[in-house]
N, C-alpha and C positions, 0 to 999 in steps of 0.2 A: 536630225530631229526625230525622225520615225524610231530610231534606235533609243534615243533618249525617253521617248514616251513609253516604249516597250520595257525599258529598264525600271521606270517609275511604277508603272502598273504591276510589273513583277514584284517589286519591293512592297507595294501596297496590298496585293492580292495573293501572292504565292509563297515568299520567302518566309522562313521562321523569323520571329522578331520578338525581342523584348522591349521594344521602343513604344512608349506609352501613347504617343500620338498616331502611330500606325495601328496599334491595337484599338485605340478609341475609335478610329475610322471604320475598322472591321466590326467593332462592337456595335456601332450604329446600325448596320445590316443585320447583325444578329438580333440585336434588341428589336429592330423593326420587324423581323420574321416572328420573334417571340410575341411581340405586341399584336400582330395580326391574328395569331392564334388565340391569343388572350382576349383580344377585343371582339372578334367574331364568336367565340364560345360564350362570352358574356351577353352578347346580343341574342344569340340563339336561345341560350339557357332561360334568360329573362323574358324575352318577347314571344318565343315560341312555346317554351315548357311552362311559363308562369312561375318560374323560381324567383323567390324574393331577390332583389339586385344585389344586396351584400353577400348573400350565399353563393349566387352566380358568379360574382366578382372573385370569391375565394377559390372556387373550382377553376374558373377561367385563368386565374393567376398561376395555380398549380400546373395547367397544361402548357402555359407559357414558359414556366420554369423549366420544365422537362425538355422542350425544345431548345430554350437558351443553353442549358447545360451541354447537350450534345453538339451544338454549333459552336459553342465557345471552346470547348476543348479539342475540336478537331480543326478550328480555324484561327481563333483569336488569340488564345493563350497556348502557344505551341509547345512552350517550355513548362514542364510541370514539376512541382516541388514534392509532392507525395506520390509514393508508389502504390499505395493501397487505394484503389479506386472507390472502395465503399465509403472510406473516410473522407476522400475528397469530395465526393458527391454529398455526404452529409454535412460537411462544412459549407459546400455550394448551396445546399438547400436551407441550411440555417441562416445564411445571409440573405436567401430568398424569402424565408419566414419573416425575417425583420422587414423586408421589402413589401411583403404581403400585409403586415400590420400598417406600415406607413400608406400603403395603397389603399387599405379599407379606411384609414383616418382621413386621407386626402379626398377620396371619392365621397365620404359622407360629409365631410366639411363643405366641400364645393356643391353638392347636391342639396344638403339640409340648410346650411346657413347662408350660402350665396345664391340659393335657387337655380342652380345651372342645370341643365338636362344631364341625366346620369352619364350618357356616352360622352358628352363634352367634358365632364368632370373626369372621366377615365382617361382622356387624352391628357389632360393637365397632370394628373397623377402619374401617368406613365412616363412623361418627360422628367419629372422629378426623380421617380424610382430608377430610371435608366442610368442617371449618374450615381445614385447610391449603389446599385448593383455593380457597376463598372469599377468603381474605385475601391469598393470593399473586396471584391474578388480579386482585383489586381494586387492590392497591397496585402491582404490577408492570406489569400491562397495561391497566387501565381506569381509572387515577386522572386527575385533571383536570391 
């Protein structure tokens, strides 16, 4: 039993993999870490520095994108298709920019139209964007 748990945890956490369900499991943690950076940056920039929330959301999203990239290439997507890292990051960022646009639209929609507090709107938007980012990166950038 102890050996089986050790083998499962090794597959989930350490081994290189191209299995989508294991990558999605790992991406939940990576996305969570990036979300924490994004969310805290949004809160600090908006509430402490008085920056308009949509501008803060853009800056915070970029900070989260950078965290997401480094964690993704080191843990989630072990097998990489492109050898030139600057091109890889460019495509990764482009997917993130589309995600940023979606992020802004969803935050605006939830906050302005549905009258949801902007930080709660951010949580809803982040869940939607998590799936966009994972599947776009998996199938455009890191597929076999």
